[in-house]
DRENROZA-696790 format. One record per residue (C-alpha): x, y, z; residue number from 1. Coordinates in steps of 0.25 Angstrom, whole numbers. Each point is the difference from the previous one (the first is absolute). Layout:
<nodes>
<node east="X" north="Y" up="Z" num="NUM"/>
...
</nodes>
This chain:
<nodes>
<node east="112" north="-9" up="-105" num="1"/>
<node east="14" north="2" up="3" num="2"/>
<node east="-1" north="13" up="8" num="3"/>
<node east="-13" north="-4" up="7" num="4"/>
<node east="0" north="3" up="15" num="5"/>
<node east="-6" north="-9" up="10" num="6"/>
<node east="-3" north="3" up="14" num="7"/>
<node east="-1" north="-8" up="13" num="8"/>
<node east="-14" north="-4" up="4" num="9"/>
<node east="4" north="1" up="14" num="10"/>
<node east="6" north="14" up="1" num="11"/>
<node east="-1" north="6" up="-14" num="12"/>
<node east="15" north="2" up="-2" num="13"/>
<node east="7" north="-3" up="-14" num="14"/>
<node east="3" north="-15" up="-1" num="15"/>
<node east="15" north="-3" up="-5" num="16"/>
<node east="5" north="-12" up="-6" num="17"/>
<node east="8" north="-9" up="10" num="18"/>
<node east="5" north="-14" up="2" num="19"/>
<node east="1" north="1" up="15" num="20"/>
<node east="-6" north="-11" up="9" num="21"/>
<node east="-12" north="6" up="7" num="22"/>
<node east="-11" north="-4" up="9" num="23"/>
<node east="-14" north="0" up="-6" num="24"/>
<node east="-8" north="10" up="8" num="25"/>
<node east="-12" north="-9" up="-1" num="26"/>
<node east="4" north="-14" up="2" num="27"/>
<node east="14" north="2" up="6" num="28"/>
<node east="7" north="-9" up="-9" num="29"/>
<node east="14" north="4" up="-5" num="30"/>
<node east="3" north="0" up="-15" num="31"/>
<node east="8" north="7" up="-10" num="32"/>
<node east="-8" north="13" up="-3" num="33"/>
<node east="-1" north="6" up="-14" num="34"/>
<node east="-5" north="13" up="5" num="35"/>
<node east="0" north="8" up="13" num="36"/>
<node east="-2" north="15" up="5" num="37"/>
<node east="9" north="8" up="8" num="38"/>
<node east="-6" north="-6" up="13" num="39"/>
<node east="3" north="-14" up="-5" num="40"/>
<node east="-15" north="-4" up="-1" num="41"/>
<node east="-1" north="-13" up="-8" num="42"/>
<node east="-11" north="-9" up="-4" num="43"/>
<node east="3" north="-14" up="-5" num="44"/>
<node east="-6" north="-6" up="-13" num="45"/>
<node east="-9" north="-9" up="7" num="46"/>
<node east="-6" north="11" up="8" num="47"/>
<node east="-1" north="10" up="-12" num="48"/>
<node east="-9" north="-11" up="-7" num="49"/>
<node east="-7" north="-4" up="12" num="50"/>
<node east="-15" north="0" up="1" num="51"/>
<node east="-7" north="9" up="11" num="52"/>
<node east="-3" north="-12" up="9" num="53"/>
<node east="14" north="-6" up="-1" num="54"/>
<node east="6" north="13" up="2" num="55"/>
<node east="-8" north="3" up="13" num="56"/>
<node east="3" north="-13" up="6" num="57"/>
<node east="14" north="-1" up="-3" num="58"/>
<node east="3" north="14" up="5" num="59"/>
<node east="-8" north="-2" up="12" num="60"/>
<node east="6" north="-13" up="4" num="61"/>
<node east="14" north="5" up="-2" num="62"/>
<node east="-1" north="14" up="5" num="63"/>
<node east="6" north="5" up="13" num="64"/>
<node east="-8" north="14" up="-1" num="65"/>
<node east="-7" north="3" up="12" num="66"/>
<node east="-8" north="13" up="-5" num="67"/>
<node east="-12" north="-5" up="-7" num="68"/>
<node east="-1" north="13" up="-8" num="69"/>
<node east="14" north="-3" up="-5" num="70"/>
<node east="-2" north="-14" up="-4" num="71"/>
<node east="-14" north="4" up="-7" num="72"/>
<node east="7" north="11" up="-8" num="73"/>
<node east="12" north="-9" up="-5" num="74"/>
<node east="-10" north="-10" up="-5" num="75"/>
<node east="-9" north="11" up="-6" num="76"/>
<node east="12" north="6" up="-7" num="77"/>
<node east="1" north="-13" up="-9" num="78"/>
<node east="-5" north="1" up="-14" num="79"/>
<node east="-9" north="-12" up="2" num="80"/>
<node east="-9" north="7" up="10" num="81"/>
<node east="-10" north="10" up="-6" num="82"/>
<node east="-4" north="13" up="6" num="83"/>
<node east="-14" north="-7" up="2" num="84"/>
<node east="-2" north="-15" up="2" num="85"/>
<node east="-5" north="-11" up="9" num="86"/>
<node east="14" north="-3" up="3" num="87"/>
<node east="-1" north="11" up="11" num="88"/>
<node east="-10" north="-9" up="7" num="89"/>
<node east="10" north="-10" up="3" num="90"/>
<node east="12" north="9" up="1" num="91"/>
<node east="-5" north="7" up="13" num="92"/>
<node east="-1" north="-13" up="8" num="93"/>
<node east="13" north="-6" up="-6" num="94"/>
<node east="8" north="13" up="4" num="95"/>
<node east="-6" north="1" up="14" num="96"/>
<node east="3" north="-15" up="4" num="97"/>
<node east="14" north="2" up="-6" num="98"/>
<node east="3" north="12" up="8" num="99"/>
<node east="-6" north="-7" up="13" num="100"/>
<node east="9" north="-11" up="-2" num="101"/>
<node east="12" north="9" up="-2" num="102"/>
<node east="-2" north="7" up="13" num="103"/>
<node east="1" north="-13" up="7" num="104"/>
<node east="-14" north="-5" up="1" num="105"/>
<node east="-2" north="-15" up="-3" num="106"/>
<node east="-10" north="-2" up="-12" num="107"/>
<node east="-8" north="-13" up="-3" num="108"/>
<node east="6" north="-9" up="-11" num="109"/>
<node east="-2" north="4" up="-14" num="110"/>
<node east="-6" north="13" up="5" num="111"/>
<node east="3" north="9" up="-12" num="112"/>
<node east="-5" north="-11" up="-10" num="113"/>
<node east="-12" north="-1" up="7" num="114"/>
<node east="-3" north="14" up="1" num="115"/>
<node east="3" north="2" up="-15" num="116"/>
<node east="-9" north="-12" up="-3" num="117"/>
<node east="-12" north="7" up="8" num="118"/>
<node east="3" north="14" up="-6" num="119"/>
<node east="-1" north="-5" up="-14" num="120"/>
<node east="-14" north="-4" up="2" num="121"/>
<node east="-4" north="15" up="1" num="122"/>
<node east="-5" north="4" up="-14" num="123"/>
<node east="4" north="13" up="-7" num="124"/>
<node east="-9" north="12" up="3" num="125"/>
<node east="-6" north="-4" up="13" num="126"/>
<node east="2" north="14" up="6" num="127"/>
<node east="-11" north="4" up="-10" num="128"/>
<node east="-9" north="-12" up="-1" num="129"/>
<node east="1" north="-6" up="14" num="130"/>
<node east="4" north="12" up="8" num="131"/>
<node east="12" north="-8" up="5" num="132"/>
<node east="14" north="4" up="-5" num="133"/>
<node east="9" north="-12" up="-2" num="134"/>
<node east="12" north="7" up="6" num="135"/>
<node east="-8" north="3" up="13" num="136"/>
<node east="-5" north="-15" up="1" num="137"/>
<node east="14" north="-4" up="-2" num="138"/>
<node east="2" north="6" up="15" num="139"/>
<node east="-10" north="-10" up="5" num="140"/>
<node east="7" north="-11" up="-8" num="141"/>
<node east="13" north="3" up="7" num="142"/>
<node east="-7" north="0" up="13" num="143"/>
<node east="-7" north="-13" up="-3" num="144"/>
<node east="13" north="-7" up="-4" num="145"/>
<node east="7" north="6" up="12" num="146"/>
<node east="-10" north="-4" up="11" num="147"/>
<node east="-5" north="-13" up="-7" num="148"/>
<node east="-14" north="5" up="-1" num="149"/>
<node east="-12" north="-8" up="-6" num="150"/>
<node east="-14" north="3" up="-1" num="151"/>
<node east="-3" north="-7" up="13" num="152"/>
<node east="11" north="8" up="8" num="153"/>
<node east="-4" north="9" up="11" num="154"/>
<node east="10" north="11" up="3" num="155"/>
<node east="8" north="-2" up="-12" num="156"/>
<node east="-12" north="1" up="-10" num="157"/>
<node east="-3" north="13" up="7" num="158"/>
<node east="14" north="5" up="-2" num="159"/>
<node east="0" north="-3" up="-15" num="160"/>
<node east="-13" north="7" up="-2" num="161"/>
<node east="5" north="12" up="8" num="162"/>
<node east="13" north="1" up="-8" num="163"/>
<node east="-8" north="-1" up="-13" num="164"/>
<node east="-10" north="10" up="4" num="165"/>
<node east="10" north="10" up="5" num="166"/>
<node east="8" north="-1" up="-12" num="167"/>
<node east="-12" north="2" up="-9" num="168"/>
<node east="-4" north="12" up="7" num="169"/>
<node east="14" north="5" up="-2" num="170"/>
<node east="-1" north="-2" up="-14" num="171"/>
<node east="-14" north="6" up="-2" num="172"/>
<node east="5" north="14" up="7" num="173"/>
<node east="10" north="1" up="-12" num="174"/>
<node east="-11" north="3" up="-9" num="175"/>
<node east="-1" north="-4" up="-15" num="176"/>
<node east="3" north="-4" up="-10" num="177"/>
<node east="7" north="-13" up="4" num="178"/>
<node east="15" north="-1" up="1" num="179"/>
<node east="6" north="-13" up="3" num="180"/>
<node east="13" north="6" up="5" num="181"/>
<node east="-7" north="9" up="10" num="182"/>
<node east="-9" north="-11" up="4" num="183"/>
<node east="13" north="-9" up="3" num="184"/>
<node east="6" north="12" up="8" num="185"/>
<node east="-13" north="2" up="8" num="186"/>
<node east="-1" north="-14" up="3" num="187"/>
<node east="13" north="-2" up="5" num="188"/>
<node east="-1" north="13" up="9" num="189"/>
<node east="-13" north="-6" up="6" num="190"/>
<node east="7" north="-14" up="2" num="191"/>
<node east="12" north="6" up="7" num="192"/>
<node east="-8" north="7" up="10" num="193"/>
<node east="-9" north="-12" up="3" num="194"/>
<node east="12" north="-9" up="1" num="195"/>
<node east="7" north="8" up="10" num="196"/>
<node east="-13" north="2" up="8" num="197"/>
<node east="-5" north="-14" up="1" num="198"/>
<node east="12" north="-8" up="-2" num="199"/>
<node east="12" north="9" up="5" num="200"/>
<node east="6" north="-3" up="-14" num="201"/>
<node east="7" north="13" up="-4" num="202"/>
<node east="3" north="2" up="-15" num="203"/>
<node east="9" north="12" up="-6" num="204"/>
<node east="-10" north="10" up="-4" num="205"/>
<node east="8" north="11" up="-7" num="206"/>
<node east="-5" north="3" up="-14" num="207"/>
<node east="5" north="12" up="-10" num="208"/>
<node east="-9" north="1" up="-12" num="209"/>
<node east="-7" north="-8" up="-11" num="210"/>
<node east="9" north="-2" up="-12" num="211"/>
<node east="-11" north="-4" up="-9" num="212"/>
<node east="-7" north="13" up="-2" num="213"/>
<node east="6" north="3" up="-14" num="214"/>
<node east="-5" north="-14" up="-5" num="215"/>
<node east="-14" north="1" up="5" num="216"/>
<node east="-9" north="9" up="-10" num="217"/>
<node east="-10" north="0" up="11" num="218"/>
<node east="9" north="5" up="11" num="219"/>
<node east="-7" north="10" up="9" num="220"/>
<node east="14" north="7" up="2" num="221"/>
<node east="-2" north="10" up="12" num="222"/>
<node east="-13" north="-6" up="4" num="223"/>
<node east="7" north="-12" up="4" num="224"/>
<node east="7" north="-1" up="14" num="225"/>
<node east="11" north="-9" up="-7" num="226"/>
<node east="4" north="9" up="-10" num="227"/>
<node east="13" north="8" up="2" num="228"/>
<node east="1" north="-4" up="14" num="229"/>
<node east="-14" north="3" up="4" num="230"/>
<node east="-1" north="-12" up="9" num="231"/>
<node east="1" north="1" up="15" num="232"/>
<node east="3" north="-12" up="9" num="233"/>
</nodes>
């Protein structure tokens, strides 16, 4: 339609035709843009068409964002990421490890790729069928990659179990029905506290509000601590 209006996935402002050279907000590559908003957000064609795993990996490997909430929201705003899906299981460790790297902490080689591979093994709906939310388990995955833990480790294994356990408790306190976005936020909050306490790794923790409530038919609205700035760090 000639007069159809399109909106930016990042800020919801109206998109305008352009021929500027802009940096893609996901992969950081510069190319000639066809549309952008007043804030000059731009998503290149490759990222527009990217599948979820490719998008998460590419964004995390090239991002300089230090706040894991900000990075998670950027990725979750992409149309390829549904409101609810197993993608959130590997999103959590990917953004946590990326944020840890970006505040100056050295990671093992291929850390994000390993985290994604592990997180993909967690099936859909395990919060109900296993009693294990994949986003919460993602914190344990991040800790395992960070510490190099294995099933034969001593302290490192315990730290991973503690990380998953604390994250799962924080998710359980949210109540139901499930919300993958809220589970991501609760997992990140739990991980931020644990990383500072046990590893002296301090990540930015500022968070405003969930931008996805209008797209979630099951949103609990005012009953959710992440709705309209209800989250307290």
